[in-house]
Phi, psi and omega in degrees: 000148178295150183295144175296340181301330178298335182292343184298341178299334179298328185296329178296322178293316183298325182277001183294139178242358180273120179262144173266208178249232176236142181253112183287155180144160181251117184303324183295342183266003187242162176189174183227153169293163189302319182297330177283328174298314179301317180298321180291328183271340187306320185288352188262118175277138171232174192227127179247165177246120184226171171272185185295338180268000179091005177283130185285148171285129186236158173240148176265114185236134179292138178271193183298335179262014179064024175264142181296137180228135179279124184233131176254134179281140176238110184274136172284330183253129174297321180296320178296319179296317180293323178297322177297315178297318180298318178295321180295319179297328180280315186276325181223072186300334179295329176269315185300328183292344185253003185246163183208162175271127182236125177280139175221164176281145175300330177296322179294320177297319178301314181293320179294323176300315181295321180295329186262348192295332181257007178273135182304320181242032182291157180277132176257159180234133180241124178288140177243100186284168173285121188298327178299321180287327174297317178296322177296317178298321178297318179297319178298319178299316181297325181289343178255019175087012181258044180298145176084354178262139180269135176288129183254123175107196181259116189287139166241146184243132182221151181248145176231155180193176180086174182301322182263008180053052175283167181282136176291133183240163169232165180263126177229114181053042178078007182240140176280125178235154181257108181277131172249121187258142173281346178235129179294328183298322178295316179296322182299324176298319178295316180297317180298319179293321179298317181295325178291321182283329183227070184298335180292340180254359188304318185289346183267350186284131178228142177258133180240151172249128178231150182283135175307317182301321179290323178296316179298318179297318179295320181302328185253009187274338176205205187223109177209126187293341182298336180291349174295348178282346183280132177230130176268127182254117182296170176291163177300324178297316179293323178297318177298322177298314180301318182291338182278349183286127173296157180299324177227110185208156175299334178292342183293343177230076183295160182291147184277117181292355175287347181283070188255022181295327177236099184267146173294169177305141183292142185215135181300144179254153173297146182259158174284000000 
């Protein structure tokens, strides 16, 4: 696996203070080839629970045909993953004593999903979002008249504005990029600065919540270079994790969760 040190490039984006304008276009009409999807997902750390050999902890979940399917949880939050391990150590110490939280790139999960999707007994991966952000996404849905509907998936937050409701952009290395945030609070800071810089457009700015799973699907559904403008911005917790990584460390090459030849005892995962 590529070194986690590569993720440090994300920090430059997070610290950016240069705002762009709005980039018109319909996300549903755009997409990227697979290598560009991997590049877009690479900077985002997510967290799995594995044994000492890197085999993921799995749950047996019935699929659409009611057949058992092995599913590994992928936590957006390191703290949530660690809390799960701590509960496991308390409730099922025979399993808990052998597991650990392992950081991997979201790109690696994407590739593993593709490798396993056509295998009869392949391993599936389920994202476990931060519940506070799910509730925030739910509130946004209610504010737009979608009361009573449950937000499905792992929320990403993006802003639109202007007469044509284009995507709010920032400048990164002289290029306009569209940031999708895992935390609404981070996006709100960007929106507030945009409104100060362009008060004539302030009333047109809207924040939307979209599922990560849907964005990934859109990225790979067709071919349009404009999707190279999309950048996923990790949570503040994940950013702190990135900054804590030594330049040369064993953490720089985390264990590959694809190493599932010897799996720990199956254990239920928290659900979204």
